[in-house]
C-alpha positions as CSV (number, residue, x, y, z in Angstrom):
1,M,-131.3,167.7,-2.5
2,N,-128.2,170.2,-2.9
3,V,-126.7,170.5,-6.3
4,K,-123.7,168.3,-5.8
5,E,-126.0,165.6,-5.2
6,R,-128.8,166.4,-7.7
7,Y,-125.6,165.9,-10.5
8,D,-124.1,163.1,-8.8
9,L,-127.5,161.0,-9.6
10,A,-127.9,162.1,-13.2
11,M,-124.4,160.6,-13.2
12,K,-125.8,157.4,-11.6
13,N,-129.0,157.3,-14.2
14,A,-126.5,158.0,-17.0
15,D,-124.9,155.7,-16.4
16,F,-127.3,152.6,-16.0
17,V,-129.1,154.4,-19.1
18,L,-126.1,154.2,-21.0
19,C,-124.2,150.9,-19.8
20,K,-127.4,148.4,-18.8
21,I,-130.2,149.6,-21.2
22,A,-127.8,150.7,-24.1
23,H,-124.8,148.8,-23.5
24,A,-122.9,150.8,-24.7
25,R,-118.9,150.2,-24.7
26,K,-115.5,152.2,-24.4
27,G,-114.8,153.6,-28.1
28,D,-118.7,154.0,-29.2
29,N,-119.6,157.3,-30.9
30,I,-123.2,157.9,-29.7
31,V,-125.4,160.8,-31.4
32,V,-127.9,163.1,-29.5
33,L,-130.8,164.6,-30.6
34,A,-131.8,167.7,-28.5
35,D,-133.9,170.7,-28.4
36,Q,-132.4,173.6,-25.7
37,P,-135.5,172.4,-22.9
38,R,-133.5,169.4,-22.4
39,Y,-129.8,170.7,-23.7
40,R,-128.8,170.4,-20.2
41,N,-129.8,166.9,-19.0
42,A,-128.2,165.9,-22.9
43,R,-124.5,167.7,-21.5
44,L,-125.1,165.8,-18.6
45,F,-125.7,163.0,-20.2
46,C,-123.1,163.2,-22.6
47,E,-120.5,164.0,-20.0
48,C,-121.0,160.6,-18.5
49,A,-120.7,159.0,-21.9
50,K,-116.9,160.9,-22.0
51,N,-115.9,159.3,-18.6
52,L,-117.0,156.4,-19.7
53,G,-115.0,156.3,-23.2
54,I,-117.7,157.1,-25.0
55,H,-117.4,159.5,-28.0
56,A,-120.5,161.8,-27.6
57,V,-122.0,164.4,-29.9
58,I,-124.9,166.3,-29.1
59,L,-127.0,168.1,-32.4
60,D,-129.4,170.8,-31.1
61,F,-132.7,170.8,-33.2
62,D,-134.1,173.8,-31.5
63,I,-134.0,176.5,-33.7
64,Y,-134.3,173.8,-36.9
65,G,-137.4,172.5,-36.0
66,G,-138.7,173.8,-32.3
67,D,-141.1,176.9,-33.6
68,E,-143.1,174.4,-35.9
69,K,-143.2,171.4,-33.8
70,F,-140.9,170.1,-36.1
71,M,-143.2,169.4,-38.8
72,K,-141.9,171.4,-41.7
73,M,-138.0,170.5,-40.7
74,P,-136.8,169.2,-44.2
75,I,-134.7,165.6,-43.5
76,M,-130.8,166.9,-43.6
77,E,-128.9,164.2,-45.1
78,P,-125.8,164.9,-43.0
79,V,-127.8,164.2,-39.9
80,R,-129.0,161.2,-41.5
81,Q,-126.0,160.0,-42.4
82,A,-124.9,160.5,-38.5
83,I,-128.0,159.1,-37.1
84,L,-127.6,155.7,-39.0
85,H,-123.5,155.6,-38.7
86,A,-123.5,156.4,-35.4
87,D,-122.8,152.9,-32.6
88,I,-125.9,154.2,-30.8
89,A,-128.5,157.7,-31.1
90,F,-130.5,159.0,-28.7
91,M,-133.4,161.4,-29.1
92,V,-134.0,163.2,-26.3
93,T,-136.5,165.6,-28.5
94,P,-140.0,165.1,-27.2
95,Q,-141.5,161.8,-28.6
96,I,-144.7,162.7,-29.2
97,L,-143.6,165.4,-31.7
98,T,-141.0,164.1,-33.2
99,G,-140.0,160.5,-34.1
100,F,-136.7,159.0,-36.2
101,D,-138.7,159.5,-39.3
102,Y,-138.1,163.3,-38.7
103,Y,-134.7,162.7,-38.8
104,I,-134.2,159.9,-41.5
105,G,-137.4,160.1,-43.7
106,D,-138.3,156.2,-43.4
107,Q,-141.5,155.6,-41.3
108,S,-140.4,151.7,-41.4
109,S,-137.1,152.1,-39.9
110,A,-138.5,155.0,-37.9
111,D,-140.7,152.5,-36.1
112,K,-138.5,149.5,-35.4
113,T,-136.7,151.5,-33.6
114,L,-139.4,151.4,-31.2
115,T,-138.1,147.8,-30.2
116,G,-134.6,149.1,-29.7
117,V,-132.9,147.5,-33.0
118,G,-130.1,148.9,-34.6
119,R,-130.0,150.9,-31.1
120,R,-131.5,153.7,-31.7
121,F,-133.6,154.9,-28.8
122,T,-136.1,157.2,-27.9
123,F,-134.8,158.7,-24.2
124,E,-137.1,160.4,-22.3
125,I,-134.4,162.5,-20.3
126,D,-136.4,164.6,-18.6
127,G,-135.3,164.5,-14.9
128,L,-132.4,162.7,-15.4
129,D,-131.3,164.2,-11.9
130,Q,-134.2,163.4,-10.0
131,W,-135.1,159.8,-10.8
132,N,-134.4,157.2,-8.3
133,L,-134.7,154.3,-10.5
134,D,-135.2,150.8,-8.9
135,E,-132.5,149.6,-11.9
136,E,-133.8,145.7,-11.1
137,E,-137.6,146.2,-12.0
138,V,-136.5,148.3,-14.8
139,L,-135.1,145.7,-16.4
140,A,-137.8,143.4,-15.0
141,N,-140.0,145.4,-17.0
142,F,-137.9,144.8,-20.2
143,S,-137.5,140.9,-19.4
144,R,-142.3,140.6,-18.5
145,A,-142.3,142.6,-22.2
146,K,-139.9,140.4,-23.9
147,D,-141.3,137.0,-22.4
148,L,-145.0,138.1,-22.8
149,F,-144.3,138.7,-26.5
150,S,-142.9,135.0,-26.9
151,W,-146.0,133.3,-25.3
152,L,-148.4,135.7,-27.3
153,K,-146.4,134.6,-30.6
154,K,-147.6,131.1,-29.6
155,A,-151.1,132.2,-28.4
156,D,-154.5,132.7,-29.6
157,E,-156.2,135.3,-27.9
158,V,-155.7,138.0,-25.7
159,H,-159.3,138.7,-23.5
160,V,-159.3,142.2,-21.9
161,T,-162.3,143.2,-19.5
162,T,-163.0,146.2,-17.1
163,R,-165.5,147.1,-14.4
164,R,-166.4,149.9,-16.3
165,G,-167.6,147.6,-19.1
166,T,-164.9,147.0,-21.5
167,N,-164.9,143.3,-22.9
168,L,-162.3,143.1,-25.9
169,R,-160.6,140.0,-28.0
170,V,-157.9,140.4,-30.2
171,K,-156.3,137.3,-32.1
172,V,-152.9,136.9,-31.8
173,G,-150.5,134.0,-32.4
174,S,-150.3,134.3,-36.4
175,A,-153.3,136.6,-36.5
176,P,-151.6,140.0,-36.3
177,D,-149.9,142.2,-39.1
178,G,-147.1,142.8,-36.6
179,M,-146.8,142.5,-32.9
180,Y,-143.5,143.7,-30.8
181,P,-141.6,144.2,-27.7
182,V,-141.7,148.1,-27.0
183,L,-138.2,148.2,-25.8
184,G,-136.7,151.3,-27.3
185,I,-138.7,153.9,-25.6
186,I,-136.3,154.4,-22.2
187,P,-135.6,154.3,-19.4
188,F,-138.3,153.2,-17.9
189,Y,-141.7,152.4,-20.4
190,S,-142.2,149.1,-22.1
191,E,-145.0,147.5,-23.3
192,V,-146.2,144.8,-26.0
193,A,-148.0,146.4,-28.9
194,I,-150.3,144.3,-31.4
195,V,-150.8,145.6,-34.8
196,P,-154.2,143.3,-35.3
197,S,-155.5,142.3,-38.4
198,F,-158.3,143.3,-40.5
199,H,-161.0,140.7,-38.5
200,S,-159.4,139.6,-35.6
201,V,-160.8,142.7,-33.2
202,N,-164.1,142.4,-31.6
203,G,-165.9,143.9,-28.5
204,V,-166.2,147.3,-26.2
205,V,-163.6,149.8,-25.1
206,V,-164.5,152.1,-22.3
207,A,-161.4,154.5,-22.5
208,D,-161.4,155.9,-19.3
209,G,-158.0,157.2,-19.1
210,G,-156.6,160.1,-21.5
211,S,-155.7,159.9,-25.2
212,E,-152.7,160.9,-27.4
213,N,-152.9,164.3,-29.6
214,A,-154.8,163.9,-32.4
215,Y,-153.7,165.0,-36.1
216,H,-150.6,163.1,-36.8
217,Q,-149.8,164.2,-32.8
218,H,-149.7,167.3,-32.8
219,G,-153.7,168.6,-32.3
220,D,-155.7,168.2,-29.4
221,P,-156.3,165.0,-28.1
222,I,-159.7,163.7,-28.4
223,R,-159.3,162.8,-24.1
224,P,-157.6,165.1,-22.9
225,N,-155.5,164.7,-19.6
226,L,-153.6,167.6,-19.5
227,P,-153.0,170.0,-16.6
228,G,-155.5,172.4,-16.2
229,R,-157.2,170.6,-19.3
230,N,-158.0,167.2,-17.8
231,E,-161.6,165.8,-19.1
232,T,-161.1,162.2,-17.7
233,Y,-163.1,162.9,-14.9
234,M,-165.9,162.9,-17.3
235,E,-167.8,160.0,-18.4
236,P,-165.4,157.2,-20.3
237,L,-165.9,157.4,-24.3
238,T,-167.0,153.7,-25.4
239,M,-166.0,152.6,-28.7
240,V,-167.2,149.2,-30.3
241,Y,-165.4,147.3,-32.6
242,R,-166.8,144.9,-35.1
243,D,-163.8,142.7,-37.2
244,S,-161.4,145.5,-36.2
245,Y,-163.7,148.2,-37.6
246,L,-165.0,151.2,-35.3
247,V,-168.6,150.9,-36.0
248,D,-170.2,152.9,-33.0
249,Y,-169.1,155.7,-30.2
250,S,-170.6,157.4,-27.3
251,G,-169.5,159.6,-24.1
252,P,-169.3,163.2,-23.6
253,R,-170.6,165.2,-26.2
254,I,-167.4,167.1,-26.8
255,Q,-165.1,164.3,-26.9
256,V,-167.9,162.9,-29.7
257,E,-167.5,165.7,-31.4
258,R,-163.9,165.9,-31.5
259,L,-164.4,162.4,-32.6
260,D,-167.0,162.9,-35.4
261,R,-164.4,165.9,-36.7
262,L,-161.4,164.0,-37.1
263,M,-163.7,160.7,-39.0
264,H,-164.5,163.7,-41.2
265,D,-161.3,165.2,-41.9
266,V,-158.7,163.1,-42.1
267,D,-158.2,160.8,-45.1
268,P,-158.1,157.8,-45.1
269,K,-161.0,157.6,-42.1
270,P,-159.3,156.6,-38.8
271,E,-162.0,153.9,-38.3
272,L,-159.2,150.9,-38.1
273,C,-158.3,149.2,-34.5
274,D,-154.9,150.0,-35.4
275,E,-153.1,148.7,-32.0
276,L,-153.8,146.8,-29.1
277,G,-150.7,148.2,-26.0
278,I,-150.3,146.2,-23.4
279,V,-147.9,148.4,-21.1
280,T,-145.6,145.9,-18.8
281,T,-143.8,148.9,-17.0
282,T,-144.8,148.9,-13.3
283,S,-141.8,152.0,-12.9
284,V,-143.7,155.1,-11.0
285,E,-141.6,157.4,-13.1
286,N,-143.3,156.5,-16.0
287,E,-146.3,158.0,-14.1
288,L,-143.6,161.2,-13.3
289,W,-141.6,162.0,-16.1
290,G,-143.1,159.4,-19.0
291,W,-145.3,161.0,-22.0
292,Q,-145.3,164.5,-20.7
293,V,-146.7,166.0,-23.9
294,D,-150.2,163.7,-23.9
295,R,-150.0,162.1,-20.3
296,S,-151.0,158.7,-22.3
297,H,-149.8,155.7,-21.6
298,R,-149.8,155.5,-18.0
299,N,-149.2,152.5,-15.9
300,H,-151.9,149.8,-15.0
301,C,-153.3,150.5,-18.5
302,V,-153.7,149.0,-21.7
303,H,-154.4,151.6,-24.6
304,V,-156.4,150.6,-28.0
305,A,-155.6,152.6,-30.6
306,I,-158.0,154.5,-33.7
307,G,-156.0,154.7,-36.9
308,N,-156.0,154.1,-40.8
309,N,-153.4,151.8,-41.5
310,H,-154.3,150.3,-44.4
311,E,-150.6,149.0,-45.5
312,R,-150.1,147.0,-42.3
313,G,-147.2,144.1,-43.1
314,R,-145.2,147.3,-43.9
315,Q,-145.5,149.9,-41.4
316,I,-147.0,150.2,-38.0
317,H,-148.0,153.6,-37.7
318,S,-149.7,155.7,-40.6
319,T,-150.6,159.3,-41.2
320,E,-152.8,159.0,-37.8
321,H,-153.0,156.9,-34.7
322,I,-154.2,157.8,-31.5
323,D,-154.3,155.5,-28.2
324,F,-157.0,155.6,-25.9
325,D,-156.2,154.5,-22.3
326,V,-158.4,152.4,-20.5
327,H,-157.6,151.5,-16.8
328,D,-157.2,148.8,-14.7
329,P,-157.9,146.0,-17.0
330,V,-158.1,142.5,-16.6
331,I,-156.1,141.1,-19.0
332,E,-155.9,137.0,-20.2
333,V,-154.1,135.2,-22.5
334,D,-155.7,132.2,-23.7
335,G,-158.3,132.0,-20.8
336,R,-155.5,132.4,-18.2
337,V,-155.2,135.6,-16.1
338,I,-151.8,137.5,-16.5
339,Y,-152.6,140.8,-14.8
340,K,-155.6,141.8,-12.4
341,D,-155.5,144.4,-9.8
342,G,-152.5,146.1,-10.6
343,A,-150.2,143.5,-10.7
344,F,-148.9,141.0,-13.2
345,D,-148.3,137.3,-12.8
346,D,-144.5,136.6,-13.7
347,A,-144.2,133.5,-13.4
348,L,-147.1,132.7,-15.2
349,I,-145.4,135.1,-18.3
350,H,-141.6,133.8,-18.0
351,S,-143.4,129.8,-17.7
352,M,-145.3,130.3,-21.4
353,A,-142.5,132.1,-22.8
């Protein structure tokens, strides 16, 4: 594509995000939280907003938070108030390294943004001028997540199996301490996240994909899936859960040693099953542009998180939360197959909502 074609594509994609996903309206005030690598795309996004009659401002956090990966960035009350009082806030800083809690200082409120509540969005803006989005597919991904969530609230159990040996059962319905559709990581990601209660997860997880970064997502991954550092070719990491506790694990020696070290270093010990995430997106852009810091949360996966969340009724994420991808699952809800061989049974999901 030439420069003009890429500009036009950026405007088209920005219009879709603003109007169809964020439901922005003429006269809205929006805040975009950016850093230098994403500043150009943030400018293009705000230019589109201006053309739609939307008032936009960019807050550049590159110097303020970038050198230390945002870890030592104090809460600035003017920034906090700007986010809380904007009609819509878009965070385009790297979502694995930052979160709305880094800017507003409230983990519970930040967790709620994952659902899109309050019109605060984690916006994966990289590639804005290169996406060839299937807009109907993106909206269908969101609809699938909403209806699957509605069904799971009435169901009893999710059962996940794989050819490589995963056999995991997770109680749903009224059992989880939390459950929600993830609709706030835009534009091409969606999932249903289940935060299990104690004693409601049993079975074996064979993690053949990558994992999120460890140590509050600012350390190295246990099972890397990164360019130049990919260990997913190794044998899977096998984890055994009993009554929601991780009771055993085995796999490649180097990965087991990292997990041993994590269990020793982190207090409280991250020995709980903190989440089962059912990824509902099928958009190829998630594979190409999504979750670039650690290359986790791939399509055609579920992920199972280890963590140390002992305050499940109050928050979703605690000081340690690491998702492990499990590829090509068969997913059943109360014995009915909703996902198999790379495809969702959308007719069933929508009929059971």
